[in-house]
C-alpha positions, 0 to 999 in steps of 0.5 A: 832114297831111304825114308827115315832120311827124308823125313828126319828133319821134319820129325826132328822139328816136330820132337823139338817143338813138342819138348819146347812146349811141353819142358822149358828146357831138355836135358839128356844123358849119353855114355861112353861105355868102354870095354876092356879093350877099350872099344866103345858101344854104340847105337843105331835108332830107327828114326834118325840116321847115323851112330850114336851113344846109347841115352836119351832124354831125362824125364820129369821127375827123374835123376840123371842117374835114373835116367842113365841107368833107363837108357843104357838098359833099354838100349845095350842091355847094359847095367851098371856095377860101378859109378860112371864119371861125369865127363861133362854137360854140353849145350847141343844148339844144333837141335836147339838152344835149350838142350843140354846133354850130360855125358858119362863114362863107363867102364864097369858094367854087365851086358849079358848080350847085345840087344836084339834090334827093336822099333827103336834100336835097330843095331848096336856094337862095340867099336875100335875108336880108330875104326868107327862106323862112317856114319858116326855122328860128328858130336858123337866122335868128338866125345869119344876123341875127348874121352880117351885122347885125354883132352878138355871137353868142348862146352858145345855138342858140335 
């Protein structure tokens, strides 16, 4: 059995216990980054299984835009060149009743190349929304469907 999968539930609990004690509420950002072919950029982390939209936590004293720019650079070598569009803010209750995620749509960016794998991000890529990797998370799939399908966002992450 993959060690990451084996210990993932315990790691999640430890991280969220820390955040619960350190912060009253957690806030994150994620991005639906679309290239000129409408393929979506996804990342695969070293510490959880599945493919996700790039993003992460908003640090104390950091704005949503600052966090979004930082996370996109760290996880995807993506530099914003146009204004991102807010898709919605979602309650991520399967993680914690205190966790909220702001999701932005990004079509104007620069990326000189895909990032090399590192200790946090083990793989990245642009994927056709109709052929996402099998282990793309349900919340990620839902956000992509909402953005590309034009439907009203569902208030919870799922």
